[in-house]
MIPAVEX-417010 format. One record per residue (C-alpha): residue number from 1; residue in three letters; z, y, x. Coordinates in steps of 0.02 Angstrom, whole numbers, always signed. Layout:
N
<ronu pos="NUM" code="ALA" z="Z" y="Y" x="X"/>
...
***
This chain:
332
<ronu pos="1" code="UNK" z="-215" y="+111" x="-1039"/>
<ronu pos="2" code="UNK" z="-256" y="-55" x="-955"/>
<ronu pos="3" code="UNK" z="-228" y="-241" x="-972"/>
<ronu pos="4" code="UNK" z="-138" y="-337" x="-834"/>
<ronu pos="5" code="UNK" z="-154" y="-515" x="-772"/>
<ronu pos="6" code="UNK" z="-69" y="-596" x="-623"/>
<ronu pos="7" code="UNK" z="-145" y="-724" x="-505"/>
<ronu pos="8" code="UNK" z="-52" y="-818" x="-368"/>
<ronu pos="9" code="UNK" z="-152" y="-853" x="-210"/>
<ronu pos="10" code="UNK" z="-114" y="-958" x="-54"/>
<ronu pos="11" code="UNK" z="-102" y="-869" x="+113"/>
<ronu pos="12" code="UNK" z="-229" y="-942" x="+235"/>
<ronu pos="13" code="UNK" z="-143" y="-1042" x="+371"/>
<ronu pos="14" code="UNK" z="+29" y="-1025" x="+294"/>
<ronu pos="15" code="UNK" z="+142" y="-1107" x="+166"/>
<ronu pos="16" code="UNK" z="+173" y="-936" x="+88"/>
<ronu pos="17" code="UNK" z="+90" y="-878" x="-72"/>
<ronu pos="18" code="UNK" z="+66" y="-703" x="-139"/>
<ronu pos="19" code="UNK" z="+39" y="-629" x="-311"/>
<ronu pos="20" code="UNK" z="-94" y="-502" x="-356"/>
<ronu pos="21" code="UNK" z="-108" y="-403" x="-517"/>
<ronu pos="22" code="UNK" z="-277" y="-366" x="-593"/>
<ronu pos="23" code="UNK" z="-284" y="-210" x="-701"/>
<ronu pos="24" code="UNK" z="-432" y="-185" x="-817"/>
<ronu pos="25" code="UNK" z="-448" y="-13" x="-898"/>
<ronu pos="26" code="UNK" z="-469" y="-18" x="-1086"/>
<ronu pos="27" code="UNK" z="-578" y="+84" x="-1202"/>
<ronu pos="28" code="UNK" z="-676" y="+233" x="-1138"/>
<ronu pos="29" code="UNK" z="-606" y="+216" x="-961"/>
<ronu pos="30" code="UNK" z="-693" y="+51" x="-932"/>
<ronu pos="31" code="UNK" z="-868" y="+56" x="-859"/>
<ronu pos="32" code="UNK" z="-944" y="-104" x="-789"/>
<ronu pos="33" code="UNK" z="-1028" y="-21" x="-640"/>
<ronu pos="34" code="UNK" z="-875" y="+81" x="-593"/>
<ronu pos="35" code="UNK" z="-766" y="+65" x="-439"/>
<ronu pos="36" code="UNK" z="-651" y="-82" x="-404"/>
<ronu pos="37" code="UNK" z="-494" y="-20" x="-316"/>
<ronu pos="38" code="UNK" z="-393" y="-134" x="-201"/>
<ronu pos="39" code="UNK" z="-214" y="-73" x="-177"/>
<ronu pos="40" code="UNK" z="-82" y="-123" x="-51"/>
<ronu pos="41" code="UNK" z="+97" y="-60" x="-52"/>
<ronu pos="42" code="UNK" z="+226" y="-2" x="+73"/>
<ronu pos="43" code="UNK" z="+387" y="-84" x="+132"/>
<ronu pos="44" code="UNK" z="+533" y="-104" x="+10"/>
<ronu pos="45" code="UNK" z="+411" y="-101" x="-135"/>
<ronu pos="46" code="UNK" z="+304" y="-212" x="-246"/>
<ronu pos="47" code="UNK" z="+130" y="-228" x="-318"/>
<ronu pos="48" code="UNK" z="+181" y="-138" x="-478"/>
<ronu pos="49" code="UNK" z="+223" y="+22" x="-384"/>
<ronu pos="50" code="UNK" z="+42" y="+78" x="-408"/>
<ronu pos="51" code="UNK" z="+52" y="+72" x="-598"/>
<ronu pos="52" code="UNK" z="+107" y="+254" x="-621"/>
<ronu pos="53" code="UNK" z="-42" y="+306" x="-513"/>
<ronu pos="54" code="UNK" z="-159" y="+190" x="-607"/>
<ronu pos="55" code="UNK" z="-105" y="+266" x="-773"/>
<ronu pos="56" code="UNK" z="-146" y="+439" x="-706"/>
<ronu pos="57" code="UNK" z="-312" y="+377" x="-638"/>
<ronu pos="58" code="UNK" z="-363" y="+308" x="-807"/>
<ronu pos="59" code="UNK" z="-315" y="+472" x="-891"/>
<ronu pos="60" code="UNK" z="-411" y="+574" x="-763"/>
<ronu pos="61" code="UNK" z="-564" y="+462" x="-774"/>
<ronu pos="62" code="UNK" z="-579" y="+498" x="-960"/>
<ronu pos="63" code="UNK" z="-623" y="+677" x="-909"/>
<ronu pos="64" code="UNK" z="-743" y="+625" x="-771"/>
<ronu pos="65" code="UNK" z="-889" y="+549" x="-866"/>
<ronu pos="66" code="UNK" z="-1019" y="+678" x="-819"/>
<ronu pos="67" code="UNK" z="-976" y="+664" x="-634"/>
<ronu pos="68" code="UNK" z="-991" y="+474" x="-643"/>
<ronu pos="69" code="UNK" z="-814" y="+434" x="-587"/>
<ronu pos="70" code="UNK" z="-765" y="+273" x="-672"/>
<ronu pos="71" code="UNK" z="-657" y="+123" x="-635"/>
<ronu pos="72" code="UNK" z="-711" y="-55" x="-667"/>
<ronu pos="73" code="UNK" z="-547" y="-137" x="-618"/>
<ronu pos="74" code="UNK" z="-399" y="-119" x="-502"/>
<ronu pos="75" code="UNK" z="-306" y="-250" x="-400"/>
<ronu pos="76" code="UNK" z="-135" y="-232" x="-321"/>
<ronu pos="77" code="UNK" z="-98" y="-361" x="-185"/>
<ronu pos="78" code="UNK" z="+84" y="-401" x="-152"/>
<ronu pos="79" code="UNK" z="+166" y="-434" x="+16"/>
<ronu pos="80" code="UNK" z="+229" y="-613" x="+24"/>
<ronu pos="81" code="UNK" z="+409" y="-557" x="+56"/>
<ronu pos="82" code="UNK" z="+416" y="-426" x="-82"/>
<ronu pos="83" code="UNK" z="+438" y="-420" x="-270"/>
<ronu pos="84" code="UNK" z="+379" y="-568" x="-371"/>
<ronu pos="85" code="UNK" z="+301" y="-646" x="-217"/>
<ronu pos="86" code="UNK" z="+471" y="-654" x="-130"/>
<ronu pos="87" code="UNK" z="+536" y="-756" x="-276"/>
<ronu pos="88" code="UNK" z="+385" y="-871" x="-270"/>
<ronu pos="89" code="UNK" z="+420" y="-902" x="-85"/>
<ronu pos="90" code="UNK" z="+607" y="-924" x="-104"/>
<ronu pos="91" code="UNK" z="+674" y="-1065" x="+4"/>
<ronu pos="92" code="UNK" z="+532" y="-1057" x="+131"/>
<ronu pos="93" code="UNK" z="+593" y="-1016" x="+306"/>
<ronu pos="94" code="UNK" z="+430" y="-927" x="+349"/>
<ronu pos="95" code="UNK" z="+467" y="-787" x="+225"/>
<ronu pos="96" code="UNK" z="+606" y="-728" x="+342"/>
<ronu pos="97" code="UNK" z="+480" y="-686" x="+478"/>
<ronu pos="98" code="UNK" z="+349" y="-605" x="+367"/>
<ronu pos="99" code="UNK" z="+268" y="-463" x="+464"/>
<ronu pos="100" code="UNK" z="+127" y="-342" x="+430"/>
<ronu pos="101" code="UNK" z="+5" y="-466" x="+507"/>
<ronu pos="102" code="UNK" z="+56" y="-593" x="+375"/>
<ronu pos="103" code="UNK" z="+18" y="-467" x="+238"/>
<ronu pos="104" code="UNK" z="-151" y="-444" x="+326"/>
<ronu pos="105" code="UNK" z="-181" y="-632" x="+314"/>
<ronu pos="106" code="UNK" z="-153" y="-622" x="+127"/>
<ronu pos="107" code="UNK" z="-278" y="-478" x="+117"/>
<ronu pos="108" code="UNK" z="-413" y="-571" x="+214"/>
<ronu pos="109" code="UNK" z="-390" y="-720" x="+99"/>
<ronu pos="110" code="UNK" z="-398" y="-606" x="-52"/>
<ronu pos="111" code="UNK" z="-560" y="-527" x="+8"/>
<ronu pos="112" code="UNK" z="-641" y="-698" x="+28"/>
<ronu pos="113" code="UNK" z="-582" y="-748" x="-146"/>
<ronu pos="114" code="UNK" z="-618" y="-591" x="-246"/>
<ronu pos="115" code="UNK" z="-739" y="-471" x="-159"/>
<ronu pos="116" code="UNK" z="-915" y="-486" x="-229"/>
<ronu pos="117" code="UNK" z="-1075" y="-391" x="-190"/>
<ronu pos="118" code="UNK" z="-1097" y="-327" x="-368"/>
<ronu pos="119" code="UNK" z="-936" y="-225" x="-359"/>
<ronu pos="120" code="UNK" z="-908" y="-57" x="-275"/>
<ronu pos="121" code="UNK" z="-744" y="-90" x="-184"/>
<ronu pos="122" code="UNK" z="-628" y="+47" x="-124"/>
<ronu pos="123" code="UNK" z="-475" y="+9" x="-15"/>
<ronu pos="124" code="UNK" z="-315" y="+104" x="-55"/>
<ronu pos="125" code="UNK" z="-178" y="+67" x="+72"/>
<ronu pos="126" code="UNK" z="-7" y="+148" x="+81"/>
<ronu pos="127" code="UNK" z="+100" y="+160" x="+238"/>
<ronu pos="128" code="UNK" z="+126" y="-17" x="+306"/>
<ronu pos="129" code="UNK" z="+1" y="-74" x="+174"/>
<ronu pos="130" code="UNK" z="-130" y="+31" x="+264"/>
<ronu pos="131" code="UNK" z="-84" y="-54" x="+428"/>
<ronu pos="132" code="UNK" z="-108" y="-223" x="+344"/>
<ronu pos="133" code="UNK" z="-282" y="-170" x="+288"/>
<ronu pos="134" code="UNK" z="-315" y="-116" x="+467"/>
<ronu pos="135" code="UNK" z="-269" y="-285" x="+540"/>
<ronu pos="136" code="UNK" z="-368" y="-373" x="+404"/>
<ronu pos="137" code="UNK" z="-523" y="-268" x="+439"/>
<ronu pos="138" code="UNK" z="-519" y="-323" x="+621"/>
<ronu pos="139" code="UNK" z="-534" y="-504" x="+561"/>
<ronu pos="140" code="UNK" z="-674" y="-472" x="+436"/>
<ronu pos="141" code="UNK" z="-852" y="-498" x="+496"/>
<ronu pos="142" code="UNK" z="-918" y="-372" x="+369"/>
<ronu pos="143" code="UNK" z="-837" y="-225" x="+281"/>
<ronu pos="144" code="UNK" z="-904" y="-229" x="+103"/>
<ronu pos="145" code="UNK" z="-818" y="-70" x="+48"/>
<ronu pos="146" code="UNK" z="-883" y="+93" x="-22"/>
<ronu pos="147" code="UNK" z="-735" y="+192" x="+47"/>
<ronu pos="148" code="UNK" z="-563" y="+175" x="+125"/>
<ronu pos="149" code="UNK" z="-414" y="+280" x="+69"/>
<ronu pos="150" code="UNK" z="-255" y="+275" x="+173"/>
<ronu pos="151" code="UNK" z="-95" y="+362" x="+116"/>
<ronu pos="152" code="UNK" z="+21" y="+406" x="+261"/>
<ronu pos="153" code="UNK" z="-45" y="+269" x="+377"/>
<ronu pos="154" code="UNK" z="+73" y="+249" x="+528"/>
<ronu pos="155" code="UNK" z="-57" y="+184" x="+652"/>
<ronu pos="156" code="UNK" z="+5" y="+194" x="+831"/>
<ronu pos="157" code="UNK" z="-152" y="+239" x="+927"/>
<ronu pos="158" code="UNK" z="-165" y="+252" x="+1116"/>
<ronu pos="159" code="UNK" z="-109" y="+320" x="+1232"/>
<ronu pos="160" code="UNK" z="+64" y="+246" x="+1214"/>
<ronu pos="161" code="UNK" z="+191" y="+329" x="+1327"/>
<ronu pos="162" code="UNK" z="+353" y="+262" x="+1397"/>
<ronu pos="163" code="UNK" z="+487" y="+291" x="+1265"/>
<ronu pos="164" code="UNK" z="+350" y="+337" x="+1142"/>
<ronu pos="165" code="UNK" z="+433" y="+411" x="+987"/>
<ronu pos="166" code="UNK" z="+317" y="+312" x="+872"/>
<ronu pos="167" code="UNK" z="+381" y="+151" x="+949"/>
<ronu pos="168" code="UNK" z="+560" y="+216" x="+950"/>
<ronu pos="169" code="UNK" z="+551" y="+243" x="+761"/>
<ronu pos="170" code="UNK" z="+508" y="+61" x="+736"/>
<ronu pos="171" code="UNK" z="+651" y="+2" x="+847"/>
<ronu pos="172" code="UNK" z="+770" y="+117" x="+754"/>
<ronu pos="173" code="UNK" z="+713" y="+54" x="+584"/>
<ronu pos="174" code="UNK" z="+736" y="-130" x="+632"/>
<ronu pos="175" code="UNK" z="+920" y="-89" x="+659"/>
<ronu pos="176" code="UNK" z="+947" y="+27" x="+512"/>
<ronu pos="177" code="UNK" z="+870" y="-90" x="+384"/>
<ronu pos="178" code="UNK" z="+1008" y="-218" x="+417"/>
<ronu pos="179" code="UNK" z="+1142" y="-91" x="+371"/>
<ronu pos="180" code="UNK" z="+1075" y="-50" x="+198"/>
<ronu pos="181" code="UNK" z="+1179" y="-97" x="+47"/>
<ronu pos="182" code="UNK" z="+1093" y="-238" x="-47"/>
<ronu pos="183" code="UNK" z="+1222" y="-307" x="-169"/>
<ronu pos="184" code="UNK" z="+1288" y="-228" x="-330"/>
<ronu pos="185" code="UNK" z="+1386" y="-286" x="-481"/>
<ronu pos="186" code="UNK" z="+1253" y="-234" x="-606"/>
<ronu pos="187" code="UNK" z="+1079" y="-160" x="-624"/>
<ronu pos="188" code="UNK" z="+1157" y="+4" x="-683"/>
<ronu pos="189" code="UNK" z="+1268" y="+12" x="-528"/>
<ronu pos="190" code="UNK" z="+1118" y="-21" x="-416"/>
<ronu pos="191" code="UNK" z="+1012" y="+112" x="-502"/>
<ronu pos="192" code="UNK" z="+1152" y="+241" x="-494"/>
<ronu pos="193" code="UNK" z="+1187" y="+204" x="-311"/>
<ronu pos="194" code="UNK" z="+1004" y="+212" x="-257"/>
<ronu pos="195" code="UNK" z="+958" y="+364" x="-363"/>
<ronu pos="196" code="UNK" z="+1090" y="+468" x="-274"/>
<ronu pos="197" code="UNK" z="+1026" y="+429" x="-100"/>
<ronu pos="198" code="UNK" z="+878" y="+460" x="+15"/>
<ronu pos="199" code="UNK" z="+736" y="+414" x="-12"/>
<ronu pos="200" code="UNK" z="+758" y="+363" x="-194"/>
<ronu pos="201" code="UNK" z="+826" y="+533" x="-246"/>
<ronu pos="202" code="UNK" z="+657" y="+615" x="-215"/>
<ronu pos="203" code="UNK" z="+551" y="+491" x="-313"/>
<ronu pos="204" code="UNK" z="+460" y="+527" x="-474"/>
<ronu pos="205" code="UNK" z="+566" y="+457" x="-616"/>
<ronu pos="206" code="UNK" z="+432" y="+341" x="-684"/>
<ronu pos="207" code="UNK" z="+400" y="+275" x="-510"/>
<ronu pos="208" code="UNK" z="+585" y="+246" x="-483"/>
<ronu pos="209" code="UNK" z="+599" y="+148" x="-646"/>
<ronu pos="210" code="UNK" z="+446" y="+41" x="-611"/>
<ronu pos="211" code="UNK" z="+489" y="-2" x="-432"/>
<ronu pos="212" code="UNK" z="+670" y="-45" x="-467"/>
<ronu pos="213" code="UNK" z="+623" y="-154" x="-615"/>
<ronu pos="214" code="UNK" z="+518" y="-262" x="-499"/>
<ronu pos="215" code="UNK" z="+619" y="-257" x="-337"/>
<ronu pos="216" code="UNK" z="+793" y="-299" x="-401"/>
<ronu pos="217" code="UNK" z="+850" y="-469" x="-460"/>
<ronu pos="218" code="UNK" z="+1006" y="-554" x="-524"/>
<ronu pos="219" code="UNK" z="+1078" y="-704" x="-434"/>
<ronu pos="220" code="UNK" z="+1242" y="-799" x="-427"/>
<ronu pos="221" code="UNK" z="+1368" y="-820" x="-288"/>
<ronu pos="222" code="UNK" z="+1442" y="-990" x="-246"/>
<ronu pos="223" code="UNK" z="+1587" y="-959" x="-365"/>
<ronu pos="224" code="UNK" z="+1466" y="-922" x="-508"/>
<ronu pos="225" code="UNK" z="+1488" y="-733" x="-504"/>
<ronu pos="226" code="UNK" z="+1327" y="-646" x="-556"/>
<ronu pos="227" code="UNK" z="+1270" y="-503" x="-443"/>
<ronu pos="228" code="UNK" z="+1117" y="-395" x="-419"/>
<ronu pos="229" code="UNK" z="+1019" y="-391" x="-257"/>
<ronu pos="230" code="UNK" z="+846" y="-349" x="-190"/>
<ronu pos="231" code="UNK" z="+700" y="-469" x="-203"/>
<ronu pos="232" code="UNK" z="+662" y="-435" x="-21"/>
<ronu pos="233" code="UNK" z="+824" y="-449" x="+76"/>
<ronu pos="234" code="UNK" z="+860" y="-340" x="+227"/>
<ronu pos="235" code="UNK" z="+839" y="-489" x="+342"/>
<ronu pos="236" code="UNK" z="+671" y="-530" x="+264"/>
<ronu pos="237" code="UNK" z="+610" y="-352" x="+281"/>
<ronu pos="238" code="UNK" z="+668" y="-319" x="+460"/>
<ronu pos="239" code="UNK" z="+523" y="-402" x="+556"/>
<ronu pos="240" code="UNK" z="+396" y="-287" x="+473"/>
<ronu pos="241" code="UNK" z="+465" y="-131" x="+557"/>
<ronu pos="242" code="UNK" z="+427" y="-178" x="+737"/>
<ronu pos="243" code="UNK" z="+291" y="-72" x="+819"/>
<ronu pos="244" code="UNK" z="+185" y="-218" x="+880"/>
<ronu pos="245" code="UNK" z="+77" y="-233" x="+725"/>
<ronu pos="246" code="UNK" z="+59" y="-45" x="+706"/>
<ronu pos="247" code="UNK" z="-11" y="-39" x="+883"/>
<ronu pos="248" code="UNK" z="-121" y="-193" x="+859"/>
<ronu pos="249" code="UNK" z="-198" y="-116" x="+702"/>
<ronu pos="250" code="UNK" z="-253" y="+45" x="+786"/>
<ronu pos="251" code="UNK" z="-429" y="-15" x="+840"/>
<ronu pos="252" code="UNK" z="-465" y="-39" x="+655"/>
<ronu pos="253" code="UNK" z="-479" y="+148" x="+632"/>
<ronu pos="254" code="UNK" z="-626" y="+151" x="+753"/>
<ronu pos="255" code="UNK" z="-708" y="+0" x="+672"/>
<ronu pos="256" code="UNK" z="-685" y="+69" x="+497"/>
<ronu pos="257" code="UNK" z="-741" y="+246" x="+540"/>
<ronu pos="258" code="UNK" z="-901" y="+175" x="+616"/>
<ronu pos="259" code="UNK" z="-946" y="+81" x="+457"/>
<ronu pos="260" code="UNK" z="-861" y="+154" x="+304"/>
<ronu pos="261" code="UNK" z="-808" y="+328" x="+246"/>
<ronu pos="262" code="UNK" z="-622" y="+336" x="+287"/>
<ronu pos="263" code="UNK" z="-508" y="+460" x="+198"/>
<ronu pos="264" code="UNK" z="-327" y="+496" x="+243"/>
<ronu pos="265" code="UNK" z="-198" y="+576" x="+129"/>
<ronu pos="266" code="UNK" z="-38" y="+642" x="+208"/>
<ronu pos="267" code="UNK" z="+119" y="+716" x="+134"/>
<ronu pos="268" code="UNK" z="+155" y="+894" x="+186"/>
<ronu pos="269" code="UNK" z="+316" y="+850" x="+277"/>
<ronu pos="270" code="UNK" z="+302" y="+764" x="+445"/>
<ronu pos="271" code="UNK" z="+462" y="+666" x="+412"/>
<ronu pos="272" code="UNK" z="+387" y="+505" x="+484"/>
<ronu pos="273" code="UNK" z="+213" y="+541" x="+555"/>
<ronu pos="274" code="UNK" z="+214" y="+692" x="+671"/>
<ronu pos="275" code="UNK" z="+74" y="+818" x="+682"/>
<ronu pos="276" code="UNK" z="+32" y="+749" x="+855"/>
<ronu pos="277" code="UNK" z="+18" y="+573" x="+786"/>
<ronu pos="278" code="UNK" z="-90" y="+633" x="+642"/>
<ronu pos="279" code="UNK" z="-205" y="+723" x="+763"/>
<ronu pos="280" code="UNK" z="-219" y="+568" x="+871"/>
<ronu pos="281" code="UNK" z="-266" y="+460" x="+722"/>
<ronu pos="282" code="UNK" z="-402" y="+584" x="+674"/>
<ronu pos="283" code="UNK" z="-470" y="+616" x="+850"/>
<ronu pos="284" code="UNK" z="-660" y="+621" x="+831"/>
<ronu pos="285" code="UNK" z="-686" y="+614" x="+1019"/>
<ronu pos="286" code="UNK" z="-602" y="+444" x="+1018"/>
<ronu pos="287" code="UNK" z="-716" y="+380" x="+880"/>
<ronu pos="288" code="UNK" z="-596" y="+410" x="+737"/>
<ronu pos="289" code="UNK" z="-693" y="+532" x="+630"/>
<ronu pos="290" code="UNK" z="-620" y="+541" x="+455"/>
<ronu pos="291" code="UNK" z="-729" y="+580" x="+306"/>
<ronu pos="292" code="UNK" z="-588" y="+687" x="+238"/>
<ronu pos="293" code="UNK" z="-404" y="+727" x="+264"/>
<ronu pos="294" code="UNK" z="-297" y="+788" x="+120"/>
<ronu pos="295" code="UNK" z="-118" y="+851" x="+120"/>
<ronu pos="296" code="UNK" z="-14" y="+844" x="-39"/>
<ronu pos="297" code="UNK" z="+111" y="+989" x="-42"/>
<ronu pos="298" code="UNK" z="+298" y="+966" x="-64"/>
<ronu pos="299" code="UNK" z="+294" y="+781" x="-19"/>
<ronu pos="300" code="UNK" z="+335" y="+677" x="+134"/>
<ronu pos="301" code="UNK" z="+297" y="+503" x="+197"/>
<ronu pos="302" code="UNK" z="+332" y="+428" x="+25"/>
<ronu pos="303" code="UNK" z="+200" y="+541" x="-50"/>
<ronu pos="304" code="UNK" z="+144" y="+416" x="-183"/>
<ronu pos="305" code="UNK" z="+322" y="+385" x="-242"/>
<ronu pos="306" code="UNK" z="+361" y="+570" x="-248"/>
<ronu pos="307" code="UNK" z="+205" y="+629" x="-339"/>
<ronu pos="308" code="UNK" z="+97" y="+493" x="-418"/>
<ronu pos="309" code="UNK" z="-5" y="+621" x="-515"/>
<ronu pos="310" code="UNK" z="-61" y="+713" x="-358"/>
<ronu pos="311" code="UNK" z="-93" y="+546" x="-273"/>
<ronu pos="312" code="UNK" z="-207" y="+500" x="-418"/>
<ronu pos="313" code="UNK" z="-296" y="+668" x="-407"/>
<ronu pos="314" code="UNK" z="-328" y="+642" x="-222"/>
<ronu pos="315" code="UNK" z="-404" y="+471" x="-260"/>
<ronu pos="316" code="UNK" z="-513" y="+543" x="-398"/>
<ronu pos="317" code="UNK" z="-577" y="+677" x="-279"/>
<ronu pos="318" code="UNK" z="-628" y="+543" x="-154"/>
<ronu pos="319" code="UNK" z="-707" y="+434" x="-288"/>
<ronu pos="320" code="UNK" z="-807" y="+583" x="-350"/>
<ronu pos="321" code="UNK" z="-873" y="+615" x="-174"/>
<ronu pos="322" code="UNK" z="-907" y="+429" x="-148"/>
<ronu pos="323" code="UNK" z="-1002" y="+414" x="-313"/>
<ronu pos="324" code="UNK" z="-1111" y="+563" x="-268"/>
<ronu pos="325" code="UNK" z="-1147" y="+489" x="-96"/>
<ronu pos="326" code="UNK" z="-1193" y="+320" x="-169"/>
<ronu pos="327" code="UNK" z="-1308" y="+406" x="-293"/>
<ronu pos="328" code="UNK" z="-1400" y="+493" x="-150"/>
<ronu pos="329" code="UNK" z="-1412" y="+334" x="-47"/>
<ronu pos="330" code="UNK" z="-1588" y="+256" x="-54"/>
<ronu pos="331" code="UNK" z="-1593" y="+89" x="-143"/>
<ronu pos="332" code="UNK" z="-1664" y="-57" x="-45"/>
***
């Protein structure tokens, strides 16, 4: 379906590095003037989590020739404290305080390294990965993107009330994350344990297999006993749940909406982002006019994990609309 290559990049202003996978569709799916998609992932995940969606995208694109929906390449940028990148940064103290803003630094560096005028770039950000794109966009002098797609973006937009539930969720999560089990005797034990619990028990099977194969690792205790643990430890992940970055990113919605078509995809369940919060994010009177808002039925905040096929269909729909708009746009 596609070929994959991995590049390791330095994070500007930091000793941390991050890995990014480049996916090039093969055969009929590959068209040189197609879209280049730039993916970012959510917490507790990895760059490879998008592969089930990418496979569906390539399959769907093979039926989209007449409507000019094609993909040139896809990149998935990994958080410095997650997946392969966590292993690359092992032993560096800074990885234990890796927040959303640090992921944003990686993204801004990536844009300066990879983004070129001859490509039609589309942002695809998921949950905290969308927040990272938001912070990054505030640092960018130009926004060279054809469209922005955010899945379940937890922006905390003003007004922020005393005891605001959006902030309270972040405080709660910083405590809960430290209580999660993160050591097992084997991969099979870890898979069995996680598959029987929320949220893993609602994931698509392929997604579950892909994510666990890239987020679990084997290591040895001091006595030589081999155990299985997560690439991103609970302590490493904790700083990314605080509300500060989610609040700081909120002006990005105004900046992006003023310059680029912004599309939001929500899960049907409001298990994390309430209807009131969704309405605030999409408040046209406050300058946050979305090009489109989609809701994928029978899913929640982890919409992409739960239904990668429908996530891919929502992306294809947006790419189709974007391609038509670019075709109508006068050439300079």
